[in-house]
C-alpha positions in Angstrom: 0.0 0.0 0.0 1.3 3.5 -0.8 1.1 6.2 1.9 -0.6 9.5 1.1 1.3 12.7 1.3 2.3 13.9 4.8 0.1 16.7 6.0 2.0 19.9 6.9 2.1 20.8 10.5 0.5 24.0 11.7 3.1 24.5 14.4 6.7 25.8 14.4 9.2 24.2 16.9 11.7 26.7 18.3 14.9 25.3 19.8 16.6 27.6 22.4 20.3 27.2 23.5 21.8 29.1 26.4 25.3 28.5 27.6 25.7 25.0 28.9 22.1 24.6 29.9 20.1 21.8 28.2 18.2 23.0 25.1 14.6 24.0 25.4 12.0 23.7 22.7 8.9 25.7 22.2 6.1 25.1 19.7 4.4 28.2 18.2 1.2 28.0 16.1 1.6 29.5 12.5 -1.9 31.1 12.7 -0.9 32.9 15.9 2.3 34.3 14.1 0.2 35.5 11.2 -2.4 37.1 13.6 0.5 38.8 15.4 1.9 40.0 12.1 -1.4 41.5 10.9 -1.9 43.2 14.4 1.7 44.7 14.3 1.1 45.8 10.6 -2.2 47.6 11.5 -0.7 49.1 14.6 2.2 50.5 12.5 -0.2 51.8 9.9 -2.3 53.5 12.6 0.7 55.1 14.0 1.9 56.4 10.7 -1.7 57.9 10.0 -2.0 59.5 13.4 1.4 61.1 13.1 0.7 62.5 9.5 -2.7 63.9 10.8 -1.0 65.4 13.9 1.6 67.1 11.8 -1.0 68.4 9.3 -3.2 70.0 11.9 -0.4 71.3 13.8 0.9 73.2 10.6 -2.8 74.5 10.0 -3.0 75.7 13.5 0.4 77.3 13.3 -0.5 79.2 10.0 -3.9 80.5 11.6 -2.1 81.8 14.6 0.5 83.6 12.6 -2.3 85.1 10.3 -4.3 86.5 13.4 -3.1 89.6 14.8 -2.3 89.3 18.5 -3.6 92.0 20.9 -1.5 92.3 24.1 -2.9 94.3 26.9 -0.9 95.2 30.0 -2.7 95.4 33.4 -2.3 99.2 33.2 -4.3 99.4 29.9 -6.8 96.6 30.3 -9.5 99.0 29.6 -10.0 100.0 25.9 -9.3 103.6 25.2 -12.5 105.8 24.8 -13.7 106.4 21.2 -13.1 110.0 20.2 -16.0 111.7 18.2 -15.4 114.9 16.4 -18.0 117.7 17.2 -20.8 117.9 14.7 -20.1 121.5 13.9 -16.7 120.5 12.5 -18.2 117.8 10.3 -18.1 118.6 6.6 -21.2 117.1 4.6 -20.5 115.2 1.5 -22.0 116.8 -1.5 -22.6 115.0 -4.7 -22.1 117.1 -7.7 -25.3 118.1 -9.6 -27.4 116.3 -7.0 -30.0 119.2 -7.1 -29.4 120.3 -10.6 -31.3 119.5 -13.6 -32.1 120.9 -17.1 -35.3 120.8 -19.2 -34.0 118.6 -21.8 -31.0 116.1 -21.9 -27.7 117.6 -23.4 -28.2 115.5 -26.5 -31.5 117.2 -27.3 -30.4 120.9 -27.0 -28.7 123.0 -29.5 -29.2 125.7 -32.1 -32.6 125.6 -33.8 -32.5 125.4 -37.5 -33.8 128.4 -39.6 -37.4 127.9 -41.0 -36.1 127.9 -44.4 -33.8 124.9 -43.6 -36.8 122.8 -42.6 -39.0 120.5 -44.7 -42.2 121.5 -42.9 -43.8 124.5 -41.2 -46.1 125.0 -38.3 -49.4 126.1 -39.8 -52.3 128.1 -38.1 -51.6 127.7 -34.5 -54.8 128.5 -32.4 -55.6 128.8 -28.8 -59.2 128.5 -27.9 -60.8 128.4 -24.5 -63.7 126.0 -24.0 -64.9 126.7 -20.5 -61.8 126.2 -18.4 -60.0 123.9 -20.9 -57.6 125.4 -23.3 -57.6 123.8 -26.7 -54.3 124.0 -28.7 -54.6 123.5 -32.4 -52.1 123.7 -35.2 -50.8 121.7 -38.2 -47.5 120.5 -39.5 -47.3 121.0 -43.4 -44.6 119.3 -45.5 -43.4 121.9 -47.9 -40.8 120.1 -50.1 -41.6 118.5 -53.5 -39.3 115.5 -53.0 -42.1 112.9 -52.3 -40.4 112.4 -48.8 -41.7 112.9 -45.3 -40.6 114.3 -41.9 -40.8 112.3 -38.7 -40.2 113.2 -35.2 -41.8 113.9 -31.8 -44.2 116.7 -30.6 -43.9 118.2 -27.1 -46.3 121.0 -25.9 -45.9 122.7 -22.5 -48.5 125.0 -20.8 -46.8 127.2 -18.3 -47.5 129.8 -15.6 -45.3 131.2 -12.8 -46.8 128.6 -10.5 -47.4 125.5 -12.6 -46.5 123.6 -15.6 -48.6 121.1 -17.8 -47.3 118.9 -20.6 -48.7 117.1 -23.5 -48.6 114.3 -24.2 -48.9 112.4 -20.9 -45.6 110.9 -19.6 -43.1 113.4 -21.0 -42.3 114.8 -17.6 -39.6 112.8 -15.8 -40.0 111.2 -12.4 -38.0 112.5 -9.4 -34.4 111.4 -9.3 -33.6 112.2 -13.0 -31.5 115.2 -14.0 -33.8 116.3 -16.8 -37.3 117.7 -16.5 -38.6 116.5 -19.9 -38.1 113.3 -21.9 -38.5 114.3 -25.7 -38.4 110.6 -26.7 -41.9 110.2 -25.0 -43.4 112.9 -27.1 -46.2 112.4 -29.6 -44.8 110.7 -32.7 -45.6 112.1 -36.0 -44.9 111.4 -39.6 -46.0 114.0 -42.2 -45.6 114.0 -46.0 -48.4 116.6 -46.7 -50.5 117.9 -43.8 -50.8 116.7 -40.2 -53.1 118.1 -37.6 -52.1 118.4 -33.8 -54.7 118.6 -31.1 -53.8 119.1 -27.4 -56.1 120.0 -24.5 -55.2 121.4 -21.1 -57.8 121.4 -18.4 -60.1 121.8 -16.9 -58.3 124.3 -14.9 -59.2 126.3 -11.9 -59.2 129.6 -13.9 -58.2 130.6 -17.4 -55.4 132.8 -16.0 -53.7 129.6 -14.8 -51.9 129.3 -18.2 -49.7 132.3 -19.3 -47.9 130.8 -22.2 -47.9 127.7 -24.5 -44.6 126.4 -26.0 -44.5 124.1 -28.9 -41.4 121.9 -29.5 -40.8 119.9 -32.5 -38.0 117.2 -32.4 -36.6 114.9 -35.1 -36.3 111.1 -34.4 -32.8 111.6 -33.2 -34.0 114.0 -30.5 -32.6 117.2 -32.0 -34.9 120.2 -31.8 -36.2 121.3 -35.2 -38.7 124.0 -34.3 -39.9 126.0 -31.4 -42.9 128.4 -31.1 -44.4 130.2 -28.1 -48.0 131.4 -27.9 -50.0 133.4 -25.4 -53.5 132.4 -24.5 -56.3 135.0 -25.0 -57.0 135.5 -21.3 -53.2 136.1 -20.6 -53.2 138.7 -23.3 -56.1 140.6 -21.7 -54.2 140.5 -18.3 -51.0 141.9 -20.1 -53.1 144.7 -21.7 -54.5 145.7 -18.4 
């Protein structure tokens, strides 16, 4: 009969010699040695990781301390010094340039008014008619060139007195906070190739004497003023004659 292969032993025999004493033997399990090696490896890994984290956080803490200003107070100056406030009469208020200044029109809209002979249209038959306490403003724009073209732009009419101002059409007076009083781009649009009537009503008013003058502004589509005309209502004329 043939014998099967010998089974490997799970133990290690350790033979110890010391001086002239009799030799001693110890048997150690291989599985115990493996477990001991794994334990020592884990312990070494944990030690290395702990050391790395300790060094990292130490450096972070050191950098934060160096970046933070240190306040050193002696016992004699443990109380913060009083805050000094300058007297109000010596304070200089901050003034924003042009904060309370405005003009009637933006700078891009003002300039020299062209001569009537340079225009392609004229303001025809302006009339001011009182209907009760409402002032009717009537005129027309007539295209005078024979080039089969037209003139486009915006119409703005102001009715003024020393105490008040009214504007046509609605929405051309700027809201508070803007540096201009009137927005010509919100005027009534027109395009005239022959004849174009304009009708504006102001009122009803408290009295006819409320309005002392009517001003007609005609702008082109770029916002440049083309024509300007001022009219006096009938009641204001009577007041001036008296």
